[in-house]
GUTORPA-454277 format. One record per residue: residue number from 1; x, y, z of N, C-alpha, C, O in turn; residue in three letters. Coordinates in Angstrom, 2 decimals. Example, Ala and Ser with C-alpha at 12.3 -4.5 7.8 and 13.67 -1.06 7.14 Angstrom:
2
seq npx npy npz capx capy capz cpx cpy cpz opx opy opz type
1 13.19 -5.69 7.80 12.30 -4.50 7.80 13.20 -3.30 7.80 14.24 -3.32 8.46 ALA;
2 12.85 -2.25 7.08 13.67 -1.06 7.14 12.90 0.03 7.87 13.41 1.14 8.04 SER;
% end
This chain:
67
seq npx npy npz capx capy capz cpx cpy cpz opx opy opz type
1 105.75 4.81 33.94 106.66 5.04 33.14 106.66 6.52 33.10 105.57 7.07 32.95 MET;
2 107.89 7.35 33.21 107.75 8.72 33.25 108.79 9.21 32.02 109.92 8.72 32.05 THR;
3 108.50 9.98 31.13 109.35 10.45 30.21 109.97 11.77 30.36 109.23 12.72 30.61 LEU;
4 111.27 11.97 30.24 111.74 13.24 30.61 112.57 13.83 29.25 113.20 14.89 29.17 HIS;
5 112.38 12.84 28.25 112.99 13.41 26.89 112.12 14.63 26.20 110.96 14.98 26.41 ALA;
6 113.02 15.08 25.39 112.29 16.42 24.49 112.57 16.35 23.43 113.35 15.47 23.07 ALA;
7 112.08 17.16 22.59 112.24 17.37 20.99 113.48 18.30 21.27 113.41 19.16 22.14 VAL;
8 114.73 18.12 20.45 115.81 18.86 20.25 115.88 19.02 18.78 115.98 18.17 17.90 THR;
9 115.80 20.35 18.71 115.89 20.70 17.06 114.73 20.12 16.58 113.66 20.21 17.19 GLY;
10 114.89 19.43 15.33 113.62 18.84 14.77 113.62 17.44 15.12 112.51 16.91 14.98 THR;
11 114.52 16.72 15.53 114.45 15.29 15.95 114.15 14.89 17.45 114.89 15.24 18.38 GLU;
12 113.27 14.31 17.57 112.96 14.01 19.25 114.19 13.23 19.80 115.02 12.62 19.12 PRO;
13 114.16 13.36 21.02 115.26 12.41 21.79 114.56 11.15 22.24 113.67 11.17 23.09 GLU;
14 115.02 9.97 21.59 114.34 8.71 21.83 114.75 8.15 23.02 115.94 8.36 23.29 TRP;
15 114.06 7.42 23.90 114.46 6.51 25.16 114.19 5.17 24.75 113.10 4.94 24.22 ILE;
16 115.11 4.17 24.93 115.11 2.73 24.87 114.21 2.22 25.77 114.11 2.94 26.77 LYS;
17 113.64 1.42 25.79 112.88 0.69 26.82 114.04 0.13 27.74 115.17 -0.13 27.33 SER;
18 113.69 -0.01 28.77 114.74 -0.48 30.15 114.77 -2.13 29.78 115.68 -2.79 30.27 SER;
19 113.83 -2.76 28.95 113.82 -4.18 28.85 114.88 -4.61 27.53 115.31 -5.73 27.25 TYR;
20 115.07 -3.50 26.95 115.90 -3.82 25.95 117.46 -3.80 26.43 117.91 -2.80 27.00 SER;
21 118.34 -5.01 26.16 119.69 -4.99 26.44 120.62 -5.14 25.32 120.10 -5.17 24.20 THR;
22 122.07 -5.26 25.43 122.68 -5.18 24.46 122.81 -6.64 23.95 123.29 -6.84 22.83 SER;
23 122.32 -7.89 24.90 122.16 -9.17 24.44 121.01 -9.39 23.70 120.91 -10.51 23.19 ASP;
24 120.01 -8.50 23.49 118.66 -8.65 22.72 117.70 -8.87 23.69 117.99 -8.87 24.89 GLY;
25 116.49 -9.08 23.23 116.18 -8.54 22.12 115.71 -7.00 22.18 115.17 -6.58 23.20 PRO;
26 115.94 -6.18 21.07 115.74 -4.76 21.09 114.17 -4.79 21.22 113.51 -5.83 21.15 ASP;
27 113.63 -3.53 21.41 112.31 -3.52 22.03 111.77 -2.16 21.33 112.16 -1.89 20.20 CYS;
28 111.00 -1.41 21.92 110.61 -0.22 21.51 111.30 1.02 22.16 111.91 0.96 23.23 VAL;
29 111.14 2.16 21.40 111.69 3.31 21.87 110.48 4.56 21.92 109.48 4.54 21.20 GLU;
30 110.72 5.42 22.72 109.61 6.49 22.78 110.22 7.99 23.11 111.28 8.13 23.71 VAL;
31 109.56 8.88 22.74 110.02 10.19 22.93 108.83 10.95 22.90 107.77 10.57 22.40 ALA;
32 109.10 12.33 23.61 107.88 13.28 23.64 107.84 14.20 22.65 108.92 14.56 22.18 THR;
33 106.86 14.64 22.24 106.84 15.85 21.16 105.90 16.75 21.72 105.25 16.41 22.72 ALA;
34 105.73 18.09 21.07 104.75 18.92 21.71 103.45 18.56 21.99 102.81 19.06 22.91 PRO;
35 102.93 17.53 21.08 101.45 17.29 21.36 101.25 15.68 21.43 100.16 15.12 21.55 ALA;
36 102.50 15.05 21.35 102.18 13.63 21.50 103.45 12.67 21.97 104.58 13.11 22.16 HIS;
37 103.13 11.50 22.11 104.20 10.60 22.54 104.31 9.93 21.14 103.42 9.68 20.32 ILE;
38 105.60 9.73 21.10 106.12 9.07 19.90 106.86 7.69 20.16 107.83 7.62 20.90 LEU;
39 106.28 6.49 19.44 106.81 5.07 19.55 107.23 4.73 18.39 106.66 4.96 17.33 VAL;
40 108.45 4.04 18.57 109.09 3.38 17.43 109.55 2.11 17.77 109.60 1.70 18.93 ARG;
41 110.00 1.27 16.51 110.66 -0.08 16.90 112.34 0.28 16.89 112.88 0.91 15.99 ASP;
42 112.87 -0.13 17.80 114.29 0.20 17.89 115.09 -0.30 16.98 116.14 0.28 16.68 SER;
43 114.67 -1.56 16.35 115.41 -2.23 15.36 115.34 -1.58 13.98 116.15 -1.78 13.08 LYS;
44 114.18 -0.70 13.92 113.84 0.02 12.73 113.80 1.47 13.06 112.69 2.00 13.01 ASN;
45 114.86 2.22 13.39 114.67 3.80 13.79 113.99 4.57 12.79 113.22 5.47 13.11 PRO;
46 114.27 4.21 11.43 113.70 5.05 10.29 112.31 4.81 9.93 111.58 5.62 9.37 ASP;
47 111.97 3.52 10.35 110.67 3.06 10.05 109.40 4.02 10.59 109.45 5.20 10.92 GLY;
48 108.25 3.14 10.57 106.83 3.92 10.79 107.21 4.23 12.49 108.04 3.67 13.20 PRO;
49 106.24 5.39 12.84 106.28 5.71 14.15 104.65 5.98 14.48 103.87 6.46 13.66 ARG;
50 104.36 5.63 15.65 103.10 5.81 16.29 103.23 7.14 17.10 104.21 7.39 17.81 LEU;
51 102.16 7.98 16.94 102.15 9.37 17.46 100.50 9.24 18.48 99.35 9.27 18.04 ALA;
52 100.91 9.12 19.71 99.64 8.98 20.70 99.66 10.33 21.21 100.62 11.07 21.42 LEU;
53 98.20 10.54 21.40 97.88 11.58 22.34 98.36 11.21 23.80 98.44 10.05 24.20 ALA;
54 98.66 12.22 24.50 99.07 12.12 25.90 98.03 10.98 26.78 98.37 9.96 27.38 PRO;
55 96.81 11.50 26.65 95.82 10.77 27.41 95.62 9.24 26.88 95.24 8.37 27.65 ALA;
56 95.89 8.99 25.58 95.96 7.52 25.05 97.31 6.83 25.65 97.41 5.68 26.09 ALA;
57 98.18 7.69 25.58 99.70 7.24 26.30 99.19 6.44 27.67 99.15 5.23 27.91 TRP;
58 98.80 7.61 28.48 98.42 7.25 29.79 97.42 6.03 30.24 97.47 5.36 31.27 ALA;
59 96.62 5.96 29.30 95.56 4.84 29.28 96.13 3.53 28.98 95.75 2.49 29.52 HIS;
60 97.12 3.62 28.07 97.97 2.34 27.67 99.09 1.93 28.59 99.34 0.73 28.73 PHE;
61 99.88 2.99 29.29 100.62 2.37 30.08 100.78 1.29 31.30 101.77 0.69 31.71 LEU;
62 99.32 1.30 31.74 98.88 0.27 32.95 98.96 -1.24 32.24 99.36 -2.18 32.93 PRO;
63 98.56 -1.46 30.87 98.67 -2.52 30.22 100.10 -2.84 29.97 100.41 -4.01 30.20 TYR;
64 101.18 -1.95 29.48 102.39 -2.36 28.95 103.15 -2.58 30.47 104.12 -3.34 30.52 ALA;
65 102.82 -2.09 31.35 103.64 -2.23 32.55 103.39 -3.47 33.30 104.19 -4.05 34.03 SER;
66 102.29 -3.77 33.05 101.82 -5.38 33.73 102.74 -6.57 33.35 102.99 -6.94 32.20 ALA;
67 103.12 -7.04 34.34 103.82 -8.42 33.77 103.48 -9.74 34.72 103.93 -10.85 34.43 ARG;
% end
C-alpha cells in the first residue's frame, strides 16, 4: 500500500481502506503526517488515532495485506 495523502492545513487528508464499501463494513483510514503515519477507525473519525513511525508502518504492512 502506498500513501499519497498529505497534511492540508492542520488536518491530515484521510484515505479510507479499499476494503471499506458503502455496503459496509467500514474499516480503517490512514493519513500521512510529517513524521508519522496516522491510523483511525473510519466509523469514529473523532476518536483516538494511532501515530506510527514510518518504519513501524512499513514493518506492519506485509501482515495487513496478507489474505
